[in-house]
Kinemage of the C-alpha trace (Angstrom):
@kinemage 1
@onewidth
@group {chain A} dominant
@subgroup {mainchain}
@vectorlist {calphas} color= white
{ca gln a 1} P 72.647 75.152 90.667
{ca val a 2} L 71.200 78.968 91.456
{ca arg a 3} L 72.280 81.401 88.278
{ca leu a 4} L 72.962 84.502 88.560
{ca val a 5} L 72.696 87.992 86.771
{ca glu a 6} L 74.179 91.634 87.662
{ca ser a 7} L 73.327 94.674 86.020
{ca gly a 8} L 73.316 98.357 86.030
{ca gly a 9} L 76.854 99.767 85.837
{ca gly a 10} L 77.901 102.242 84.007
{ca leu a 11} L 80.447 105.113 83.744
{ca val a 12} L 78.993 107.675 86.320
{ca gln a 13} L 81.073 110.931 87.185
{ca pro a 14} L 82.297 111.284 91.066
{ca gly a 15} L 79.119 112.031 93.212
{ca asp a 16} L 76.324 110.507 91.035
{ca ser a 17} L 74.458 107.129 91.733
{ca leu a 18} L 73.714 103.824 90.252
{ca arg a 19} L 71.893 100.920 91.441
{ca leu a 20} L 72.800 97.312 90.420
{ca ser a 21} L 70.278 94.691 90.064
{ca cys a 22} L 71.073 91.102 90.471
{ca ala a 23} L 68.291 88.336 88.769
{ca ala a 24} L 68.960 84.826 90.784
{ca ser a 25} L 67.151 81.576 88.280
{ca ser a 26} L 65.867 80.189 91.980
{ca ser a 27} L 62.959 79.416 92.986
{ca ile a 28} L 63.910 79.655 96.165
{ca phe a 29} L 66.369 82.805 96.133
{ca ser a 30} L 64.739 83.977 100.091
{ca ile a 31} L 66.953 80.444 101.310
{ca tyr a 32} L 70.666 81.774 100.088
{ca asn a 33} L 72.488 84.732 101.983
{ca leu a 34} L 73.527 87.343 99.211
{ca gly a 35} L 76.599 89.260 98.955
{ca trp a 36} L 77.809 91.730 96.827
{ca tyr a 37} L 81.429 91.761 95.911
{ca arg a 38} L 84.031 94.494 94.005
{ca gln a 39} L 87.263 93.294 92.573
{ca gly a 40} L 89.321 96.702 90.914
{ca pro a 41} L 91.807 97.130 87.953
{ca gly a 42} L 94.765 94.877 89.189
{ca lys a 43} L 92.981 93.959 93.042
{ca gln a 44} L 91.770 91.506 94.950
{ca arg a 45} L 88.331 91.165 94.987
{ca asp a 46} L 87.195 92.269 98.255
{ca leu a 47} L 83.221 92.358 100.421
{ca val a 48} L 81.461 95.095 99.907
{ca ala a 49} L 77.947 94.188 101.248
{ca thr a 50} L 76.199 90.899 102.502
{ca met a 51} L 72.932 90.496 103.409
{ca ser a 52} L 71.564 87.279 105.099
{ca thr a 53} L 68.640 86.044 104.854
{ca gly a 54} L 67.683 87.186 108.047
{ca gly a 55} L 68.119 90.386 107.266
{ca ala a 56} L 71.516 90.905 109.110
{ca ile a 57} L 74.031 93.236 106.898
{ca asn a 58} L 76.982 94.651 106.758
{ca tyr a 59} L 78.925 96.934 104.622
{ca ala a 60} L 82.814 97.444 104.127
{ca glu a 61} L 83.969 100.107 106.221
{ca ser a 62} L 84.505 102.545 102.803
{ca val a 63} L 80.894 102.048 101.300
{ca lys a 64} L 79.126 102.529 104.519
{ca gly a 65} L 76.887 105.101 104.191
{ca arg a 66} L 76.823 105.577 100.386
{ca phe a 67} L 75.837 101.989 100.007
{ca ile a 68} L 72.600 99.681 100.260
{ca ile a 69} L 71.926 96.119 99.714
{ca ser a 70} L 68.782 95.515 99.494
{ca arg a 71} L 66.320 91.829 97.970
{ca asp a 72} L 63.148 91.215 97.028
{ca asn a 73} L 62.738 87.474 97.450
{ca ala a 74} L 59.761 87.549 95.434
{ca lys a 75} L 61.128 88.664 92.256
{ca arg a 76} L 64.071 86.882 93.102
{ca met a 77} L 66.556 89.597 92.562
{ca gly a 78} L 69.082 91.880 95.599
{ca tyr a 79} L 69.926 95.565 94.499
{ca leu a 80} L 72.649 97.884 95.593
{ca gln a 81} L 72.181 101.151 95.494
{ca met a 82} L 75.252 103.306 95.491
{ca asn a 83} L 75.231 106.798 96.029
{ca ser a 84} L 78.443 109.493 96.549
{ca leu a 85} L 80.406 107.205 94.516
{ca lys a 86} L 84.220 107.509 93.694
{ca pro a 87} L 86.836 107.092 91.847
{ca asp a 88} L 87.931 104.185 93.952
{ca asp a 89} L 84.504 103.372 93.420
{ca thr a 90} L 85.595 101.843 90.051
{ca ala a 91} L 85.816 97.896 89.460
{ca val a 92} L 83.398 94.648 88.269
{ca tyr a 93} L 80.701 94.590 90.714
{ca tyr a 94} L 79.648 90.768 91.461
{ca cys a 95} L 76.494 89.183 93.413
{ca lys a 96} L 76.580 86.022 95.151
{ca ala a 97} L 74.211 83.334 96.536
{ca val a 98} L 75.531 81.614 99.325
{ca leu a 99} L 73.877 78.362 101.199
{ca gly a 100} L 76.184 76.890 103.794
{ca ala a 101} L 79.207 75.556 101.926
{ca thr a 102} L 77.849 75.947 98.909
{ca ser a 103} L 77.758 79.493 96.824
{ca tyr a 104} L 77.545 80.854 93.581
{ca trp a 105} L 79.122 83.636 91.474
{ca gly a 106} L 77.360 86.062 89.257
{ca gln a 107} L 79.086 87.203 85.877
{ca gly a 108} L 79.778 90.886 87.203
{ca thr a 109} L 78.955 94.854 85.630
{ca gln a 110} L 81.327 97.086 85.271
{ca val a 111} L 81.052 100.507 87.750
{ca thr a 112} L 83.161 103.199 86.703
{ca val a 113} L 83.914 106.276 88.367
{ca ser a 114} L 85.385 109.161 86.784
{ca ser a 115} L 85.036 112.708 84.800
């Protein structure tokens, strides 16, 4: 069982930056693939970025060049640096830890981009 807790969301203006954090309870966080997803109002939950245990990274086209996923296994932390935020980035952001067929989700953190 892995408990994930996201933090760092908030209300920002277009063009601003935010860094989301995902704290994992597992001491073996390093063996889990990490993902960030988001769900906007009235929308399905979509992939934002993933980072494998080996460091392979994948981004949704809509965030390429603006968002950066990273992790610090020693601290059991995952991060999502979000730059040049747009109103379309408004969503609840979730982190996900995956090991084989098993996955765990955090409770989400709200990001609102509005002028």
